[in-house]
PyMOL Python script that loads the backbone (N, CA, C, O; Angstrom):
from pymol import cmd

cmd.read_pdbstr("""\
ATOM      1  N   MET A   1       0.615  -1.044  -0.124  1.00  0.00           N
ATOM      2  CA  MET A   1      -0.065   0.294  -0.012  1.00  0.00           C
ATOM      3  C   MET A   1       0.920   1.013  -0.123  1.00  0.00           C
ATOM      4  O   MET A   1       2.044   0.552   0.077  1.00  0.00           O
ATOM      5  N   THR A   2       0.716   2.312  -0.467  1.00  0.00           N
ATOM      6  CA  THR A   2       1.537   3.404  -1.080  1.00  0.00           C
ATOM      7  C   THR A   2       0.921   4.184   0.023  1.00  0.00           C
ATOM      8  O   THR A   2      -0.300   4.058   0.120  1.00  0.00           O
ATOM      9  N   GLU A   3       1.425   4.847   0.746  1.00  0.00           N
ATOM     10  CA  GLU A   3       1.032   5.969   1.687  1.00  0.00           C
ATOM     11  C   GLU A   3       1.208   7.701   0.716  1.00  0.00           C
ATOM     12  O   GLU A   3       2.125   8.021  -0.041  1.00  0.00           O
ATOM     13  N   SER A   4       0.045   8.479   1.092  1.00  0.00           N
ATOM     14  CA  SER A   4       0.493   9.518   0.718  1.00  0.00           C
ATOM     15  C   SER A   4       1.646  10.675   1.352  1.00  0.00           C
ATOM     16  O   SER A   4       2.069  10.501   2.495  1.00  0.00           O
ATOM     17  N   PRO A   5       2.030  11.641   0.681  1.00  0.00           N
ATOM     18  CA  PRO A   5       3.043  11.988   1.147  1.00  0.00           C
ATOM     19  C   PRO A   5       2.972  13.304   2.414  1.00  0.00           C
ATOM     20  O   PRO A   5       2.458  14.369   2.075  1.00  0.00           O
ATOM     21  N   PRO A   6       3.330  13.200   3.367  1.00  0.00           N
ATOM     22  CA  PRO A   6       3.020  14.098   4.598  1.00  0.00           C
ATOM     23  C   PRO A   6       2.721  15.677   4.023  1.00  0.00           C
ATOM     24  O   PRO A   6       3.381  16.425   3.302  1.00  0.00           O
ATOM     25  N   VAL A   7       1.476  15.803   4.659  1.00  0.00           N
ATOM     26  CA  VAL A   7       0.992  17.106   4.692  1.00  0.00           C
ATOM     27  C   VAL A   7       2.102  18.461   5.360  1.00  0.00           C
ATOM     28  O   VAL A   7       2.350  18.536   6.563  1.00  0.00           O
ATOM     29  N   PRO A   8       2.527  19.203   4.580  1.00  0.00           N
ATOM     30  CA  PRO A   8       3.915  19.972   5.281  1.00  0.00           C
ATOM     31  C   PRO A   8       2.988  20.977   6.572  1.00  0.00           C
ATOM     32  O   PRO A   8       1.844  21.430   6.538  1.00  0.00           O
ATOM     33  N   PRO A   9       3.845  21.039   7.428  1.00  0.00           N
ATOM     34  CA  PRO A   9       2.812  21.463   8.658  1.00  0.00           C
ATOM     35  C   PRO A   9       2.527  22.617   8.813  1.00  0.00           C
ATOM     36  O   PRO A   9       1.918  22.923   9.838  1.00  0.00           O
ATOM     37  N   ILE A  10       2.879  23.637   7.832  1.00  0.00           N
ATOM     38  CA  ILE A  10       2.318  25.039   7.415  1.00  0.00           C
ATOM     39  C   ILE A  10       1.887  25.171   6.056  1.00  0.00           C
ATOM     40  O   ILE A  10       2.513  24.570   5.182  1.00  0.00           O
ATOM     41  N   SER A  11       0.601  26.092   5.678  1.00  0.00           N
ATOM     42  CA  SER A  11       0.810  26.092   4.398  1.00  0.00           C
ATOM     43  C   SER A  11      -0.086  27.254   4.315  1.00  0.00           C
ATOM     44  O   SER A  11      -1.248  27.046   4.663  1.00  0.00           O
ATOM     45  N   THR A  12       0.172  28.231   3.992  1.00  0.00           N
ATOM     46  CA  THR A  12      -0.479  29.561   4.031  1.00  0.00           C
ATOM     47  C   THR A  12      -0.727  29.959   2.562  1.00  0.00           C
ATOM     48  O   THR A  12       0.155  29.876   1.706  1.00  0.00           O
ATOM     49  N   PHE A  13      -1.932  30.378   2.329  1.00  0.00           N
ATOM     50  CA  PHE A  13      -2.347  30.590   1.001  1.00  0.00           C
ATOM     51  C   PHE A  13      -3.296  32.352   1.240  1.00  0.00           C
ATOM     52  O   PHE A  13      -4.130  32.665   2.089  1.00  0.00           O
ATOM     53  N   VAL A  14      -2.777  33.058   0.249  1.00  0.00           N
ATOM     54  CA  VAL A  14      -3.305  34.462   0.254  1.00  0.00           C
ATOM     55  C   VAL A  14      -4.160  34.473  -1.250  1.00  0.00           C
ATOM     56  O   VAL A  14      -3.641  34.376  -2.362  1.00  0.00           O
ATOM     57  N   VAL A  15      -5.705  34.627  -0.924  1.00  0.00           N
ATOM     58  CA  VAL A  15      -6.159  34.767  -2.110  1.00  0.00           C
ATOM     59  C   VAL A  15      -7.454  35.778  -2.672  1.00  0.00           C
ATOM     60  O   VAL A  15      -8.586  35.784  -2.188  1.00  0.00           O
ATOM     61  N   ARG A  16      -7.003  36.575  -3.753  1.00  0.00           N
ATOM     62  CA  ARG A  16      -7.402  37.775  -4.112  1.00  0.00           C
ATOM     63  C   ARG A  16      -8.968  37.403  -5.223  1.00  0.00           C
ATOM     64  O   ARG A  16      -8.526  36.957  -6.282  1.00  0.00           O
ATOM     65  N   PHE A  17     -10.020  37.440  -5.254  1.00  0.00           N
ATOM     66  CA  PHE A  17     -10.915  37.283  -5.867  1.00  0.00           C
ATOM     67  C   PHE A  17     -11.189  39.002  -6.710  1.00  0.00           C
ATOM     68  O   PHE A  17     -10.710  39.986  -6.147  1.00  0.00           O
ATOM     69  N   TRP A  18     -12.030  39.194  -8.138  1.00  0.00           N
ATOM     70  CA  TRP A  18     -12.449  40.213  -8.289  1.00  0.00           C
ATOM     71  C   TRP A  18     -13.291  39.907  -9.277  1.00  0.00           C
ATOM     72  O   TRP A  18     -13.249  38.748  -9.690  1.00  0.00           O
ATOM     73  N   ARG A  19     -14.270  40.876  -9.904  1.00  0.00           N
ATOM     74  CA  ARG A  19     -15.102  40.406 -10.821  1.00  0.00           C
ATOM     75  C   ARG A  19     -14.912  41.493 -12.076  1.00  0.00           C
ATOM     76  O   ARG A  19     -14.964  42.713 -11.922  1.00  0.00           O
ATOM     77  N   GLU A  20     -14.737  40.975 -13.046  1.00  0.00           N
ATOM     78  CA  GLU A  20     -14.634  41.231 -14.076  1.00  0.00           C
ATOM     79  C   GLU A  20     -16.037  41.648 -15.047  1.00  0.00           C
ATOM     80  O   GLU A  20     -16.895  40.785 -15.233  1.00  0.00           O
ATOM     81  N   TRP A  21     -16.167  42.834 -15.556  1.00  0.00           N
ATOM     82  CA  TRP A  21     -17.561  43.097 -16.275  1.00  0.00           C
ATOM     83  C   TRP A  21     -16.929  43.230 -17.961  1.00  0.00           C
ATOM     84  O   TRP A  21     -15.876  43.773 -18.298  1.00  0.00           O
ATOM     85  N   SER A  22     -18.087  42.456 -18.966  1.00  0.00           N
ATOM     86  CA  SER A  22     -17.755  42.526 -20.142  1.00  0.00           C
ATOM     87  C   SER A  22     -19.207  42.528 -20.874  1.00  0.00           C
ATOM     88  O   SER A  22     -20.311  42.156 -20.478  1.00  0.00           O
ATOM     89  N   ALA A  23     -18.783  43.072 -22.049  1.00  0.00           N
ATOM     90  CA  ALA A  23     -20.360  43.030 -22.879  1.00  0.00           C
ATOM     91  C   ALA A  23     -21.022  41.717 -22.957  1.00  0.00           C
ATOM     92  O   ALA A  23     -22.202  41.410 -23.126  1.00  0.00           O
ATOM     93  N   ALA A  24     -19.742  40.887 -22.757  1.00  0.00           N
ATOM     94  CA  ALA A  24     -20.494  39.233 -22.713  1.00  0.00           C
ATOM     95  C   ALA A  24     -20.879  39.084 -21.487  1.00  0.00           C
ATOM     96  O   ALA A  24     -22.108  39.155 -21.472  1.00  0.00           O
ATOM     97  N   SER A  25     -20.475  38.922 -20.497  1.00  0.00           N
ATOM     98  CA  SER A  25     -21.043  39.087 -19.668  1.00  0.00           C
ATOM     99  C   SER A  25     -20.098  38.782 -18.073  1.00  0.00           C
ATOM    100  O   SER A  25     -19.138  38.021 -18.198  1.00  0.00           O
ATOM    101  N   PRO A  26     -20.297  39.205 -17.019  1.00  0.00           N
ATOM    102  CA  PRO A  26     -19.352  39.254 -16.025  1.00  0.00           C
ATOM    103  C   PRO A  26     -18.649  37.909 -15.889  1.00  0.00           C
ATOM    104  O   PRO A  26     -18.911  36.941 -16.604  1.00  0.00           O
ATOM    105  N   ARG A  27     -17.574  37.920 -14.748  1.00  0.00           N
ATOM    106  CA  ARG A  27     -16.826  36.524 -14.697  1.00  0.00           C
ATOM    107  C   ARG A  27     -16.096  36.927 -13.595  1.00  0.00           C
ATOM    108  O   ARG A  27     -15.682  38.059 -13.343  1.00  0.00           O
ATOM    109  N   TRP A  28     -15.953  35.748 -12.861  1.00  0.00           N
ATOM    110  CA  TRP A  28     -14.806  36.234 -11.599  1.00  0.00           C
ATOM    111  C   TRP A  28     -13.535  35.471 -11.932  1.00  0.00           C
ATOM    112  O   TRP A  28     -13.525  34.386 -12.513  1.00  0.00           O
ATOM    113  N   ARG A  29     -12.402  36.174 -11.488  1.00  0.00           N
ATOM    114  CA  ARG A  29     -11.167  35.991 -11.300  1.00  0.00           C
ATOM    115  C   ARG A  29     -10.639  35.730 -10.158  1.00  0.00           C
ATOM    116  O   ARG A  29     -11.319  35.779  -9.133  1.00  0.00           O
ATOM    117  N   GLY A  30      -9.414  35.428 -10.149  1.00  0.00           N
ATOM    118  CA  GLY A  30      -8.554  35.413  -9.113  1.00  0.00           C
ATOM    119  C   GLY A  30      -7.087  34.949  -9.307  1.00  0.00           C
ATOM    120  O   GLY A  30      -6.647  34.291 -10.250  1.00  0.00           O
ATOM    121  N   ARG A  31      -6.260  35.536  -7.971  1.00  0.00           N
ATOM    122  CA  ARG A  31      -4.997  34.915  -7.952  1.00  0.00           C
ATOM    123  C   ARG A  31      -4.496  34.435  -6.906  1.00  0.00           C
ATOM    124  O   ARG A  31      -4.579  35.307  -6.042  1.00  0.00           O
ATOM    125  N   ILE A  32      -3.997  33.483  -6.485  1.00  0.00           N
ATOM    126  CA  ILE A  32      -3.738  32.760  -5.071  1.00  0.00           C
ATOM    127  C   ILE A  32      -2.175  32.768  -4.997  1.00  0.00           C
ATOM    128  O   ILE A  32      -1.482  32.566  -5.994  1.00  0.00           O
ATOM    129  N   GLU A  33      -1.646  33.024  -3.708  1.00  0.00           N
ATOM    130  CA  GLU A  33      -0.239  32.848  -3.674  1.00  0.00           C
ATOM    131  C   GLU A  33      -0.256  32.034  -2.418  1.00  0.00           C
ATOM    132  O   GLU A  33      -0.977  32.092  -1.421  1.00  0.00           O
ATOM    133  N   HIS A  34       1.082  30.996  -2.862  1.00  0.00           N
ATOM    134  CA  HIS A  34       1.488  29.764  -1.334  1.00  0.00           C
ATOM    135  C   HIS A  34       2.730  31.025  -0.761  1.00  0.00           C
ATOM    136  O   HIS A  34       3.740  31.261  -1.424  1.00  0.00           O
ATOM    137  N   VAL A  35       2.497  31.540   0.208  1.00  0.00           N
ATOM    138  CA  VAL A  35       3.523  32.689   0.976  1.00  0.00           C
ATOM    139  C   VAL A  35       4.723  31.443   1.146  1.00  0.00           C
ATOM    140  O   VAL A  35       5.569  31.494   0.253  1.00  0.00           O
ATOM    141  N   GLN A  36       4.799  31.015   1.538  1.00  0.00           N
ATOM    142  CA  GLN A  36       6.014  30.145   1.973  1.00  0.00           C
ATOM    143  C   GLN A  36       6.828  29.951   1.004  1.00  0.00           C
ATOM    144  O   GLN A  36       8.020  29.985   1.308  1.00  0.00           O
ATOM    145  N   SER A  37       6.511  29.720  -0.283  1.00  0.00           N
ATOM    146  CA  SER A  37       7.271  29.573  -1.086  1.00  0.00           C
ATOM    147  C   SER A  37       7.442  30.974  -2.412  1.00  0.00           C
ATOM    148  O   SER A  37       8.378  30.991  -3.212  1.00  0.00           O
ATOM    149  N   GLY A  38       6.447  31.928  -2.378  1.00  0.00           N
ATOM    150  CA  GLY A  38       6.243  32.448  -2.978  1.00  0.00           C
ATOM    151  C   GLY A  38       5.538  32.663  -4.577  1.00  0.00           C
ATOM    152  O   GLY A  38       5.559  33.635  -5.332  1.00  0.00           O
ATOM    153  N   GLN A  39       4.843  31.137  -4.726  1.00  0.00           N
ATOM    154  CA  GLN A  39       4.543  30.765  -5.701  1.00  0.00           C
ATOM    155  C   GLN A  39       3.071  31.393  -6.068  1.00  0.00           C
ATOM    156  O   GLN A  39       2.244  31.454  -5.158  1.00  0.00           O
ATOM    157  N   SER A  40       2.765  31.804  -7.219  1.00  0.00           N
ATOM    158  CA  SER A  40       1.529  32.630  -7.388  1.00  0.00           C
ATOM    159  C   SER A  40       0.597  31.797  -8.858  1.00  0.00           C
ATOM    160  O   SER A  40       1.273  31.372  -9.795  1.00  0.00           O
ATOM    161  N   VAL A  41      -0.492  31.697  -8.876  1.00  0.00           N
ATOM    162  CA  VAL A  41      -1.068  31.749  -9.995  1.00  0.00           C
ATOM    163  C   VAL A  41      -2.301  32.264 -10.019  1.00  0.00           C
ATOM    164  O   VAL A  41      -2.862  32.457  -8.940  1.00  0.00           O
ATOM    165  N   ALA A  42      -3.203  32.703 -11.688  1.00  0.00           N
ATOM    166  CA  ALA A  42      -4.314  33.379 -12.038  1.00  0.00           C
ATOM    167  C   ALA A  42      -5.103  32.419 -12.062  1.00  0.00           C
ATOM    168  O   ALA A  42      -4.591  31.392 -12.506  1.00  0.00           O
ATOM    169  N   PHE A  43      -6.297  32.329 -11.718  1.00  0.00           N
ATOM    170  CA  PHE A  43      -7.445  31.315 -11.822  1.00  0.00           C
ATOM    171  C   PHE A  43      -8.871  31.951 -12.770  1.00  0.00           C
ATOM    172  O   PHE A  43      -9.287  33.108 -12.838  1.00  0.00           O
ATOM    173  N   LEU A  44      -9.272  30.963 -13.289  1.00  0.00           N
ATOM    174  CA  LEU A  44     -10.723  31.660 -13.437  1.00  0.00           C
ATOM    175  C   LEU A  44     -11.932  30.789 -13.108  1.00  0.00           C
ATOM    176  O   LEU A  44     -13.048  30.925 -13.609  1.00  0.00           O
ATOM    177  N   GLY A  45     -11.563  29.853 -12.179  1.00  0.00           N
ATOM    178  CA  GLY A  45     -12.596  29.073 -11.317  1.00  0.00           C
ATOM    179  C   GLY A  45     -12.091  28.841  -9.994  1.00  0.00           C
ATOM    180  O   GLY A  45     -11.183  29.427  -9.405  1.00  0.00           O
ATOM    181  N   LEU A  46     -12.819  27.897  -9.623  1.00  0.00           N
ATOM    182  CA  LEU A  46     -12.212  27.546  -8.321  1.00  0.00           C
ATOM    183  C   LEU A  46     -11.729  26.036  -8.501  1.00  0.00           C
ATOM    184  O   LEU A  46     -11.035  25.587  -7.588  1.00  0.00           O
ATOM    185  N   ASP A  47     -11.923  25.485  -9.218  1.00  0.00           N
ATOM    186  CA  ASP A  47     -10.908  24.278  -9.473  1.00  0.00           C
ATOM    187  C   ASP A  47      -9.592  24.593  -9.945  1.00  0.00           C
ATOM    188  O   ASP A  47      -8.726  23.786  -9.608  1.00  0.00           O
ATOM    189  N   GLY A  48      -9.157  25.758 -10.777  1.00  0.00           N
ATOM    190  CA  GLY A  48      -8.047  26.184 -10.676  1.00  0.00           C
ATOM    191  C   GLY A  48      -7.582  26.695  -9.178  1.00  0.00           C
ATOM    192  O   GLY A  48      -6.420  26.556  -8.795  1.00  0.00           O
ATOM    193  N   MET A  49      -8.248  27.088  -8.656  1.00  0.00           N
ATOM    194  CA  MET A  49      -7.365  27.570  -6.977  1.00  0.00           C
ATOM    195  C   MET A  49      -7.284  26.251  -6.531  1.00  0.00           C
ATOM    196  O   MET A  49      -6.322  25.695  -6.001  1.00  0.00           O
ATOM    197  N   LEU A  50      -8.284  25.847  -6.773  1.00  0.00           N
ATOM    198  CA  LEU A  50      -8.040  24.006  -5.537  1.00  0.00           C
ATOM    199  C   LEU A  50      -6.692  23.173  -6.432  1.00  0.00           C
ATOM    200  O   LEU A  50      -5.732  22.741  -5.793  1.00  0.00           O
ATOM    201  N   ASP A  51      -6.737  23.081  -7.355  1.00  0.00           N
ATOM    202  CA  ASP A  51      -5.591  22.248  -7.964  1.00  0.00           C
ATOM    203  C   ASP A  51      -3.993  23.006  -7.724  1.00  0.00           C
ATOM    204  O   ASP A  51      -3.011  22.344  -8.061  1.00  0.00           O
ATOM    205  N   PHE A  52      -3.780  24.486  -7.101  1.00  0.00           N
ATOM    206  CA  PHE A  52      -2.623  24.790  -7.087  1.00  0.00           C
ATOM    207  C   PHE A  52      -3.000  24.544  -5.052  1.00  0.00           C
ATOM    208  O   PHE A  52      -1.959  24.290  -4.447  1.00  0.00           O
ATOM    209  N   VAL A  53      -3.886  24.588  -4.416  1.00  0.00           N
ATOM    210  CA  VAL A  53      -3.708  24.203  -3.425  1.00  0.00           C
ATOM    211  C   VAL A  53      -3.123  22.417  -3.268  1.00  0.00           C
ATOM    212  O   VAL A  53      -2.408  21.880  -2.422  1.00  0.00           O
ATOM    213  N   ARG A  54      -3.554  22.086  -4.037  1.00  0.00           N
ATOM    214  CA  ARG A  54      -3.154  20.448  -4.073  1.00  0.00           C
ATOM    215  C   ARG A  54      -2.144  20.343  -4.506  1.00  0.00           C
ATOM    216  O   ARG A  54      -1.710  19.209  -4.304  1.00  0.00           O
ATOM    217  N   SER A  55      -1.527  20.920  -5.000  1.00  0.00           N
ATOM    218  CA  SER A  55      -0.209  21.075  -5.796  1.00  0.00           C
ATOM    219  C   SER A  55       1.088  21.244  -4.737  1.00  0.00           C
ATOM    220  O   SER A  55       2.221  20.831  -4.986  1.00  0.00           O
ATOM    221  N   PHE A  56       0.714  21.891  -3.583  1.00  0.00           N
ATOM    222  CA  PHE A  56       1.387  21.918  -2.166  1.00  0.00           C
ATOM    223  C   PHE A  56       1.139  20.989  -0.940  1.00  0.00           C
ATOM    224  O   PHE A  56       1.619  21.182   0.177  1.00  0.00           O
ATOM    225  N   GLY A  57       0.162  19.748  -1.367  1.00  0.00           N
ATOM    226  CA  GLY A  57      -0.096  18.782  -0.533  1.00  0.00           C
ATOM    227  C   GLY A  57      -0.863  19.094   0.657  1.00  0.00           C
ATOM    228  O   GLY A  57      -0.805  18.384   1.661  1.00  0.00           O
ATOM    229  N   ALA A  58      -1.609  20.178   0.572  1.00  0.00           N
ATOM    230  CA  ALA A  58      -2.296  20.737   1.835  1.00  0.00           C
ATOM    231  C   ALA A  58      -3.743  20.230   1.758  1.00  0.00           C
ATOM    232  O   ALA A  58      -4.456  20.425   2.742  1.00  0.00           O
ATOM    233  N   MET A  59      -4.199  19.662   0.795  1.00  0.00           N
ATOM    234  CA  MET A  59      -5.586  19.424   0.465  1.00  0.00           C
ATOM    235  C   MET A  59      -5.302  17.632  -0.083  1.00  0.00           C
ATOM    236  O   MET A  59      -4.541  17.432  -1.029  1.00  0.00           O
ATOM    237  N   PRO A  60      -5.896  16.627   0.522  1.00  0.00           N
ATOM    238  CA  PRO A  60      -5.859  15.348  -0.455  1.00  0.00           C
ATOM    239  C   PRO A  60      -6.447  15.666  -2.129  1.00  0.00           C
ATOM    240  O   PRO A  60      -7.000  16.672  -2.575  1.00  0.00           O
ATOM    241  N   ASP A  61      -6.175  14.726  -2.620  1.00  0.00           N
ATOM    242  CA  ASP A  61      -6.697  15.018  -4.418  1.00  0.00           C
ATOM    243  C   ASP A  61      -8.196  14.396  -4.013  1.00  0.00           C
ATOM    244  O   ASP A  61      -9.189  15.120  -4.092  1.00  0.00           O
ATOM    245  N   ASP A  62      -8.297  12.930  -3.551  1.00  0.00           N
ATOM    246  CA  ASP A  62      -9.771  12.311  -3.141  1.00  0.00           C
ATOM    247  C   ASP A  62     -10.704  13.390  -2.149  1.00  0.00           C
ATOM    248  O   ASP A  62     -11.652  12.714  -1.748  1.00  0.00           O
ATOM    249  N   GLU A  63     -10.802  14.678  -1.641  1.00  0.00           N
ATOM    250  CA  GLU A  63     -11.382  15.128  -1.006  1.00  0.00           C
ATOM    251  C   GLU A  63     -12.170  15.282  -1.592  1.00  0.00           C
ATOM    252  O   GLU A  63     -11.970  15.221  -2.805  1.00  0.00           O
ATOM    253  N   SER A  64     -13.666  15.604  -1.055  1.00  0.00           N
ATOM    254  CA  SER A  64     -14.899  15.780  -1.675  1.00  0.00           C
ATOM    255  C   SER A  64     -15.136  17.280  -2.403  1.00  0.00           C
ATOM    256  O   SER A  64     -14.606  18.204  -1.787  1.00  0.00           O
ATOM    257  N   GLN A  65     -15.740  17.585  -3.425  1.00  0.00           N
ATOM    258  CA  GLN A  65     -15.260  18.499  -4.454  1.00  0.00           C
ATOM    259  C   GLN A  65     -16.875  19.338  -3.704  1.00  0.00           C
ATOM    260  O   GLN A  65     -17.968  18.893  -3.356  1.00  0.00           O
ATOM    261  N   PRO A  66     -16.272  20.660  -3.726  1.00  0.00           N
ATOM    262  CA  PRO A  66     -17.623  21.689  -3.167  1.00  0.00           C
ATOM    263  C   PRO A  66     -18.174  21.615  -3.948  1.00  0.00           C
ATOM    264  O   PRO A  66     -17.770  21.102  -4.991  1.00  0.00           O
ATOM    265  N   ALA A  67     -19.597  22.201  -3.752  1.00  0.00           N
ATOM    266  CA  ALA A  67     -20.677  21.963  -4.923  1.00  0.00           C
ATOM    267  C   ALA A  67     -20.620  23.729  -5.690  1.00  0.00           C
ATOM    268  O   ALA A  67     -20.467  24.863  -5.235  1.00  0.00           O
ATOM    269  N   LYS A  68     -20.797  23.242  -6.802  1.00  0.00           N
ATOM    270  CA  LYS A  68     -20.414  24.751  -7.717  1.00  0.00           C
ATOM    271  C   LYS A  68     -21.958  25.507  -8.035  1.00  0.00           C
ATOM    272  O   LYS A  68     -22.421  25.276  -9.152  1.00  0.00           O
ATOM    273  N   GLU A  69     -22.396  25.987  -7.534  1.00  0.00           N
ATOM    274  CA  GLU A  69     -23.132  26.675  -7.375  1.00  0.00           C
ATOM    275  C   GLU A  69     -23.509  28.318  -7.574  1.00  0.00           C
ATOM    276  O   GLU A  69     -24.509  28.966  -7.882  1.00  0.00           O
ATOM    277  N   ASP A  70     -21.860  28.644  -7.147  1.00  0.00           N
ATOM    278  CA  ASP A  70     -21.861  29.951  -7.288  1.00  0.00           C
ATOM    279  C   ASP A  70     -21.508  30.630  -8.136  1.00  0.00           C
ATOM    280  O   ASP A  70     -21.382  31.831  -7.894  1.00  0.00           O
ATOM    281  N   GLY A  71     -21.179  30.054  -9.607  1.00  0.00           N
ATOM    282  CA  GLY A  71     -20.527  30.405 -10.549  1.00  0.00           C
ATOM    283  C   GLY A  71     -19.072  30.797 -10.507  1.00  0.00           C
ATOM    284  O   GLY A  71     -18.551  31.473 -11.394  1.00  0.00           O
ATOM    285  N   ILE A  72     -18.474  30.374  -9.508  1.00  0.00           N
ATOM    286  CA  ILE A  72     -16.646  30.371  -9.530  1.00  0.00           C
ATOM    287  C   ILE A  72     -16.466  29.337 -10.326  1.00  0.00           C
ATOM    288  O   ILE A  72     -16.007  29.406 -11.466  1.00  0.00           O
ATOM    289  N   GLY A  73     -16.951  27.976  -9.549  1.00  0.00           N
ATOM    290  CA  GLY A  73     -16.060  27.215 -10.183  1.00  0.00           C
ATOM    291  C   GLY A  73     -16.940  26.156 -11.136  1.00  0.00           C
ATOM    292  O   GLY A  73     -16.638  25.107 -11.705  1.00  0.00           O
ATOM    293  N   GLY A  74     -18.167  26.933 -11.035  1.00  0.00           N
ATOM    294  CA  GLY A  74     -19.035  25.815 -12.300  1.00  0.00           C
ATOM    295  C   GLY A  74     -18.317  25.510 -13.819  1.00  0.00           C
ATOM    296  O   GLY A  74     -17.087  25.497 -13.870  1.00  0.00           O
ATOM    297  N   SER A  75     -19.177  25.245 -15.149  1.00  0.00           N
ATOM    298  CA  SER A  75     -18.737  24.773 -16.065  1.00  0.00           C
ATOM    299  C   SER A  75     -17.562  25.619 -16.761  1.00  0.00           C
ATOM    300  O   SER A  75     -16.928  25.111 -17.686  1.00  0.00           O
ATOM    301  N   ARG A  76     -17.250  27.056 -16.255  1.00  0.00           N
ATOM    302  CA  ARG A  76     -16.130  27.801 -16.835  1.00  0.00           C
ATOM    303  C   ARG A  76     -15.097  27.401 -16.056  1.00  0.00           C
ATOM    304  O   ARG A  76     -14.015  27.750 -16.527  1.00  0.00           O
ATOM    305  N   ALA A  77     -15.020  26.738 -14.934  1.00  0.00           N
ATOM    306  CA  ALA A  77     -13.618  26.281 -14.337  1.00  0.00           C
ATOM    307  C   ALA A  77     -12.611  26.260 -15.138  1.00  0.00           C
ATOM    308  O   ALA A  77     -12.672  25.900 -16.314  1.00  0.00           O
ATOM    309  N   ALA A  78     -11.512  26.686 -14.498  1.00  0.00           N
ATOM    310  CA  ALA A  78     -10.432  27.030 -14.746  1.00  0.00           C
ATOM    311  C   ALA A  78      -9.429  27.161 -14.987  1.00  0.00           C
ATOM    312  O   ALA A  78      -8.933  27.478 -13.906  1.00  0.00           O
ATOM    313  N   GLY A  79      -8.642  27.150 -15.722  1.00  0.00           N
ATOM    314  CA  GLY A  79      -7.425  27.733 -16.304  1.00  0.00           C
ATOM    315  C   GLY A  79      -6.510  28.182 -14.997  1.00  0.00           C
ATOM    316  O   GLY A  79      -6.916  28.894 -14.078  1.00  0.00           O
ATOM    317  N   LEU A  80      -5.144  27.591 -15.120  1.00  0.00           N
ATOM    318  CA  LEU A  80      -4.233  28.422 -14.069  1.00  0.00           C
ATOM    319  C   LEU A  80      -3.432  29.035 -15.206  1.00  0.00           C
ATOM    320  O   LEU A  80      -3.185  28.403 -16.233  1.00  0.00           O
ATOM    321  N   ALA A  81      -3.002  30.388 -14.977  1.00  0.00           N
ATOM    322  CA  ALA A  81      -1.982  31.127 -15.340  1.00  0.00           C
ATOM    323  C   ALA A  81      -0.864  31.748 -14.691  1.00  0.00           C
ATOM    324  O   ALA A  81      -0.829  32.865 -14.174  1.00  0.00           O
ATOM    325  N   PRO A  82       0.204  30.739 -14.795  1.00  0.00           N
ATOM    326  CA  PRO A  82       1.455  30.651 -13.845  1.00  0.00           C
ATOM    327  C   PRO A  82       1.576  32.740 -13.924  1.00  0.00           C
ATOM    328  O   PRO A  82       1.269  33.462 -14.873  1.00  0.00           O
ATOM    329  N   ARG A  83       2.136  33.151 -12.525  1.00  0.00           N
ATOM    330  CA  ARG A  83       2.825  34.611 -12.710  1.00  0.00           C
ATOM    331  C   ARG A  83       3.902  34.774 -13.282  1.00  0.00           C
ATOM    332  O   ARG A  83       4.377  35.905 -13.392  1.00  0.00           O
TER     333      ARG A  83
END
""", "prot")
cmd.dss("prot")
cmd.show_as("cartoon", "prot")
cmd.util.cbc("prot")
cmd.orient("prot")
């Protein structure tokens, strides 16, 4: 049986969300930064943000996915755009 890698003792993330308005329709965007490493990415949906958190082992891959009713994660979910 393979054990999952240990979770780092501290993982701090700073998340910023904003809404962009356009003629087509408004959409949510965001940027997340892992404080300890200084790495950050821009994202277009909740899935992109959660993928970044998971990449640091701060959240198991098989953890239940949050509901996508808020329009942030929905079908428009996410690409990651490295800084």
